[in-house]
N, C-alpha and C positions, 0 to 999 in steps of 0.2 A: 210697723217699721218698714219688713222685710219684705212685706207684700207691695208696700209703695217702690221699694226700690228694684223688683222684679220686673213690675208695670214700666218704669224708667227705663231698663235697659233692653226690654222688648221692643221699644220703638226705636231702636239701635240696631236691634238682629240683624247681624247682615249674613248669618253661617251656610245659607245657601247658595250666597253668590258664585254662581260655576268658576268664573273670572277668578276670584280670590283663592277657591281650593284648588285651581290649577296651579297658583304660582305657589300656592302651601307645599303640593305634591312634588313639585320639582326641588322648592328649599329641604322638604325631606331628604329626597334622596341626595342631593349634595352633600349634608350633612351626613347622613348615616355611610354614605358611601366612604365620605375620605377618614371618617373613624374606623372605620373596616379597614383599610388602607393602613393606617398609623397603629392601628389595633395587630394586625397578623403577625406582628411576630410573637406577640402574646399568646395569640391560636396555639400557633406552632409548637412553643415553648411547652403548653400544658398537655398538649397530645403527647409530647415526647415522655413528660413525667407521668403520663398515666400510663404508655405502654410498659416503662421503667419501672413501676411499682404494679405493675397487673391489675389496675381499675379499670373500668369501662370509661372513656373519655368523657362522656356527657352522661348527665339524670334530667329526666322529663319532671320538669316543675308542672302542678297544674292546680289553679287558682281562680277565682271570682274576682269580676270586677263592679261596681256599686249596682249597676242592673242586675247582679246575679248572675252573669251570662261567665259559664266556661271559660277560662285561660291555660294556653299550654304554651310551655314555651322551654330551651332547653340551657342548661348552665354547663359550664367544666364541673366536674366530679373532686378534680384538683387540679395546684397550680395559683397562679396569682390572678388577680380582678376575674375570678370564675365567673360572675355574673355578667360578665361583657358579651356572651357569647349570646345574651338577647338581642342584640344588635342585629343578629341575623333575622329573627323574628320581624323586626320592625323593617327591615331592608325587604321581606318577604311580605311584608302589609298584613301580616296576622296581628299586628301589633301597631298601630300611630306612635308617631313620636311625640306628639301631644294631644293627650286626648281622654278618654273615660277614666277617674281613678281606680285603681286595683286596691283589694283589699279593706276599702271602703263601705261601711254598713249605713244605710239612710233609713228613716222612718216614713212610715207610710205616704204623709205631707212631701216630704224631700223625695220620695223616688216620686210621683205624680208628676212634681216639676220635670223631675230627671227624663223622664221615658219620651219627651219631646228631641230629647238627642241620642235615641236608640239606634242611629242609622251612621252615630260616630262608633268606631271600636275603641278598646278601652289604648290608654296611652300609656308610655314610658314615663312621660312627666306630666303632671296637672296641676294645676293652681293650689287646691287643697292640700297636697302633699308636699309642694314648696312651703307653703304657708305652716303646714306643722313642722315639717321638717326643722324649721328655727324657731318653731316654739310660740307663733304667731296662733291668735285666738282664732279658730272658727266656727262660728254659731248657727250659722245659714250655708250649707252647703250647695245649696242649689240658686243662692244669689251668685256664689264662686264660679260657680260650672257656665254659669250667661253669662258671666263677665269675661273667663275663659275665651267661651265661643263667639264673644262679639270684638273682638282682638285685632287690632290694627297687624302688618306683617311686621312691623317696628315692635311693637308689644309679644307677637308671635315669636320674635327673635329672642325679644330680652327673656321671656318663657322659658324658652328651650336653655338660655345660659344658668339662669337662676335655677332650673332644674338640676343640670350637669351640677352646679359649682355644691347643690345642696347634698346632693346623693354624694359627692366626694368628700367633703366635712363632714355633713349630720346623717351618715347612711349608717342605717338602722344595723340591729343583730341580734339574731335569734338566743343570743345566751343573756341579753338584757332583763330583767324583773323590774316590774312596778311596785314598790312598797309605800304605803302609807308616809314613813318616816324614815330616813337616811342619813347618813353622818358624813361629812365632807370635810378636811380637815381639820378634825376635832368639833365642827358645828352640826347641830341638828337641822334637818332642813325638811319642813312639809311636803311634802309631793300631791299637790293638790291642781286641781283645774282653777283658771280664771272664775268661773261661775262657783264654784266653791269657795272659792279666797272671798268674791262677794258676799256670799252669804254668811260665811262666819263672821266676817267683818260689820255684817247688819244686825247680826241674830244678838237677843238680848240675855244677859247674864248676872248672876246677882252681884257682881264685881267687875271691874274697868280690866277688858283682855287687852294685852299687848300683843302686838305684831310688828316686825322687820321685812326687810327684802335683803339677799346676800347677793352679792356682784364680784365679778373679779377682785375688785378694788378694796370689798371688804375681805378678800380671803387673804390678800396680800399685807392686809392692816392689822389682822391677829396673828400674821404669823411674828410679831414684834412688840402685842399688845393684849397680855393675860386677863387685862380689867375687859377687853370687848369680847372675846370667847366668851367670859361669865355673862355680860350682859345679853349679849345673842343670844345664848341657850337657855336664860331665864324667860325668856320671851315666849308667849304663848303658844305663837305662829313664826315662821320664820320661811320667806318664800323663795323661791330658786327664780334669778332674775338675770337675763342673759345667757348668750350663746356659749361663753367662757365656762359657765354652771353646767350648762347642760353637758359640753365636751369632757368634766372631770368626772361628771356624773356617771357619765357613760363606760369612763376608765374602769371607776370602780364596779361596774356590772349592772347598773341601774339606769334606767329611761324615767327621763324628768317627762311630767305628762303635759305640762305647759311654761312656756315664758311667762312667769306672775309679777311683772312690775307696777309699779305705780304709775306710770304714762299713761301703758293699756288700760289699766284698772280706773282711774278715774270717771272717765265719762261712764263706766257699768254702775260705776260706783254712785254717781249723781242720779243716773234712772233708777237705781234702787231704792235709796232715800228718799226722792219724789213720791215714789208708788209705796212707800211704807209711813211716809209723814215723818221723815228724823232729819235733824238737821247737822252741818257739821262746822265745825272750829276749826281756823287756820292759824296754825301758829309756826313762825318761821321764816326766815329768807332777811334780807335786808329791808330796812323802810319803806315802805310802799309798794312793797313787790307783792305783799299777801293782800291789801287791798285793791290792787288793781287784777290779781284772781279772780279775788269774791267778783268783782265787776265783771271780767268778763264772764266766767259761769252764769251769774246771773242773765246775761244776754244771751248766751247758748241754752240756758236752759230755766225761762222764766218761772219754774215752779219750786226752782229750790230753796232750802232754808239755810242758809250762812247764819249762823250763830254766832260770830264775831271773828275777828282777824285781829292777830298781831305779831309784830317783828320779832326774830329770835335773836337781838342783839340784847340780853338782858341780863345782870348780874348774877350768879348763885343765889348769892342774898335777897334776889327779888322773886328766887321761883315759887316761893310759897306765895306770894303775892298774884303771879302767873295762874296757877293751881287754883287760886279763888276765883278767880275771874273768869274761868272756862267752867267751873263746877258753877258758878251766878248765872251763867249762859244756858245754862241746861243743856248743852250741847251733847249729842248723840255719839257723834264721833268726831276726834281729833285727829287729826293732820300735821304732823312735827316734822317739820322740814329745817333741819338746823347741820346736816353732813355728820357723815360718821366722824370717829366714835362718842360723838357729843349725844347727838340725839340718840343712842342707845340707851346712853350712862342714864341721862335724864331721864327715860322712859322708866328706867329701873328703880330710878332713885324714888320720884315723886307720881308713877304709875299707879301705886295703891294709894295714894292721896284721890285722886280723881273720878268724878261719878259717871263720866259719861259710859257708853257701850264697849266701846272701842278705841285705843290710841295706834294710830301707825306711824311708825319713822318711817319717812318717804324720801329723805336727800333732796336733790334739786330739782322735786317737783314741782314747786311754785315757778321756778324761773322759766320753766317751760311754757306753764298755762296762762303766765302772766305777760307773756309775749318780749319777755326778755331776751330767751332763747330759741332760736328754732326749730321743729321736732324735724328728725331728719326725714327726707322720703321714703317713701313709702318702698321702696324696690332697694332700698339699705338696708331696711329693718327686715323686710323678706331675705336678707342675706346673710342676718345676724351680724351686720358692721355699722351698726347704729354708732357703735363707740368711735370709729373712723370720721364719722360726723362731728362727735362733739369735740375730736382733737382740731379739726378745723375751724369749729368756731371758737375755741379758745384753747389757740397750738402753746401759747406759755402756763398758763394754769392750768392745761392739762397734760404738757408734755410727761411729767414723770410718772404721774396714772399710764399712760396708757402706752409710751415709746419703751418705758421701761420697764413698768408694772406689768403689762401682757405678754414679753417675752419670759420674765420671771417667771409669771404665774405657769406658765406652759412648760419650764421646765422641771418646777416644782412639781407638776402634775405627770410629766410623762418621763421624763428623767429621776428625779428622788423618788416618785410616786409618793408623794408624801398624802395625797387624796385619801388613800385609805386609811388614813388616822383614824381611829375612833373616838365616842366623846369623852 
C-alpha cells in the first residue's frame, strides 16, 4: 500500500523546480527575519540574565537528522524561550525552516527512500514531527517526506503554522518519561502505540478482554461519578485519546506514545481483522446507524466480516439477550458505541459473559463511520483541534462538553493539579 502511495506522489514530485525554491527561500527569510525582530527583546533579556548569574550566554547543541547528518546549533543557557536562538541557525541557513526531521531514526527501507532528499538540510519544522506532536499515527515516514516536499506554497505555509503551533502547545520536555502504564486523575492509562493497541485487540486469549478510551470528557465525568472510575479501571486496557490527555499526562511528567482513538484505530483494525480472518460485531448508536456503518465498511473493505449489528437502545432487562445474540454470531471483536458512562458500565457488567476475543467501548465512533457526522479536516486533527470541529457540527449538544468542559479540565489540570491523583 505504501509503495503505491510513493509511486503516486512521485508523479507529482516538483521539489527540484528552481522557481518554487526561490520563492520558498524568500518566504523563509521574511518569516525568520520577522520572528527575529519580534523576539529580539527576549535575546537581550537572556544575555543579561546570563551575565548577572555568571553563566555562559549560550550552549552548543549537537544532534543528528534522519539521514544521520550532524546538526549543530546554539540555545540560551538561561532565561525564557531558550531554544529560540535556533532561529539564527535558520537565518544563516545551517538549518532550513522546513526540512528533514531531526532526531528521527529510519529503517533501512525508509532510509533508502529518504536518501533522494539528501540535498535538503535538516529543518526546524517537518511534517512527521507535526503529526507526532499532536499524537497522529506515523507508520510510513518516507511517504510523509515525499508528501511534504511536494507541497504547494499554501501547503508549505500551512506546515510552518502547524509546526510553530505544535511546538508551542505540545513542545516536548527532556524530563518526560514513557511508562507502560500511568495514573491520570485516578484513572489507569495504558501507554501504547496504535499498532500495539491493534495487536492487543486482535490477539486471542481465554477470556474476553475489555478495553476503553479516555478523553477530556471522560476525565470530567469521573470527577462526579465514582462508578465510572471503577468501570474504567477494571478494563484490561485504557487508551489515551486526544490532545487534552497528552497535555495532562505531560503535566505529570509522562509522555504519551500516540493518540490512540477509536476513529483512527478502526481502519487499521479492519485491515488487521481481514488479515487474520476475524469478524466484528457493531452494537450501539441509534436505530439504523450501525447497519449503515456496516454497509460503508463492506464497501470500503470488501473482505471484512461483519458478524452482526444492533442499535444501542435496549433496556437493561434485554442485555442478557443481547449478549446471547453477540455470542451466537461468533464475533471475534465487539465494538460498543453507547456513550459514557453507559458503555463502560455495560462492559464491566456483561463483559464476563461474552465469548468474543475483545470488547471495546468506542463512544460516538458509529456516527462518524455511518456518515451521520463528518470527520474533522486533517489540518485540524494535526493541530489537536478536532473538538472544535465537533462543536461546530453539534453546537447545542456539545456546548457543555467543550465550552464548559475544556476550561474546567484545564483548570483542574494546571491550577488544582488534580492530574497527579493516584489510583
